[in-house]
N, C-alpha and C positions, 0 to 999 in steps of 0.2 A: 619294354623293360629297360629303362635307361638308368636305373639305380645301380650303384656299384655292388659287386659281390664281394663279401668278406669271407675269406677262408680262415678258419681257426680250429684249434683243438676242440674236440667234442667234450662236453662236460656232462655230469650225471643229469643235469636239468634238461638236456637235449634228448633223453631216451624216448620220451613219448612221441616227439616229433619224428625221430628216426624210425620208430616202430610204425608210425602212420605212413611214412614214405615207403617203407619196405612192404607193408601188407598187400597192396594191390599187385605187386610183382609176384608175391607168393600165391595169392588167391586166384588171380586171373591171368597171370603170365607164365612164361617158361624161362625167363631170365634166371630164376631161382628154382632149384630142384626141391626146395622145401614145399611141403603141402599144408602146413599149419603155420600161420603167421605168429611169430614170437611177440610177446607183450613187452612193455617197457622194462619190466624186471629182468626178463631174459636178455634184452638188449644191454642192460647195465652189466649183467654177468659177462656177456661176450666182450663188451668194451674193456672191462677190467682184465680179462684174460689176454687181450691184445696188448694192452699197456704193460702188463706184467712181463711180456716178452720184449719190451723196449721198442715196439712198433707203433706207428702212428694211427690215430683214429680221428678223422677230421669231419667238420661240417662246413657247408657253405651257407651263408646267411645273407638275406636281402631284406632290408628294412626291418630287421629284427626277427624275420621269419626264416626257419630252417628250410632251405631250398633243396638240399641234397647232402649226401655224406659219402665218405670213402674211408677205407681202411686197408691195411696190409696185414696178412696173417701168415703163419708158417705154411710153406708149400707142402711139406711132408714132415713128419715128426722125427725122423732119423737125424742124428748129429751131422752127417755129411751134407745135409740140405740147409744148414744153419745160415748160409749166406744167400739163400733164395727165398723169396716171399711171393705170395699170391695177392693180387689186388682185387678189391671189390669197390664198385662205385654205383650209386643209385641216386636218381634225381626225381623230385616230385613232378608229376605229370605236367602241371602248369608252368614249370620252369624248364622243361626240356627244350633242347635246341636253342639255348641262349648262352652257351659257353660255360655253364656251371660245372659240368663233368670235366671239361678240359682244365679249368682252374683247379679243381680238386685233385685231378690226376697229376698235374704239374707239381703242385705242392707235395703230394704224396711221394712222388719220385724223389724230390729233393730230400725229404725227411728220411726216406728209406736209405738213400745214399749215406746220409749222416749217421744212420744206425748201423752201417756196415753191410747193408744188403747189396749184393753185386748183380743179381739177376731177379727180374720181376716177371711173374707169369700171370697172364690173363686166361681164365678158364671161362669161355663164353658159351653158354648153353644155347642150344637151338639157333645156331648162327644164321640160318635162313631168315629168321624173324628178328635177329639182333643186329641187323646191318648198321644202325647208328653206332653201336658199341664197337663193332669190327672197324668201322671207318675211323672212329675216335682213336682207337688203339694204334691203327696203322699210322695215323697222322702224328702220333707221339713216338714213333720209332719202333713199335712192336712189329714183329714179323711172325707169320704163321709157321708153326713147327709141327702141326699134326691135327688130325681129326679123329676123335674117338666116336665110332659109329654106334648108335643105338644104346648108349650106356645109361641113359635115363629114360624114365617113363612118367608122363604126366598127362592128365586129361585123355587117357587112352591112346596116347601117341608115343612111339619110341623116338627118343631125342638124341641128337648128336651133340658133341662138345668140341668146339674149336679151341685149340691151345695156341696161345700167342706168347712170345717172349721178347723181353727188352733188356739189354745189358745196361746197367747203370754206371758202369765204369767210365763211360764217356761223358757223363754229366758234368 
């Protein structure tokens, strides 16, 4: 994969591609605790809610094809958390391990900083199977702050969640 990756703001036209990238994670994986894959219309609704909060929603594009996406959402709804966001990043299987997630996350952190976010939280489901995500976040300066044991259940398994945190004040 020698073609350059272009990271840009997601548009409404990207919703179908985003839904297609996310669906396998929902239906066959444990990176998401959702059990039904949202359609493009639901992705559009979610994107609009993120943008309404002034937070970024990005896609990575290679040769005109959406290779992955990332966004920041409110960590918790209470006002005291207004300077803290949670990140999400997903990459299409054929584009994984080519630096797409790293580029998305780097840009996401920059835009979150510009939006006044001071702390970014990664909520990594099933960390034993999500080692690439854990490794990516560590390499970007996130540190582990705790594990919530057995808080999710999917495919008949109790699942842990690893919480990682990155201060954006040093960007």
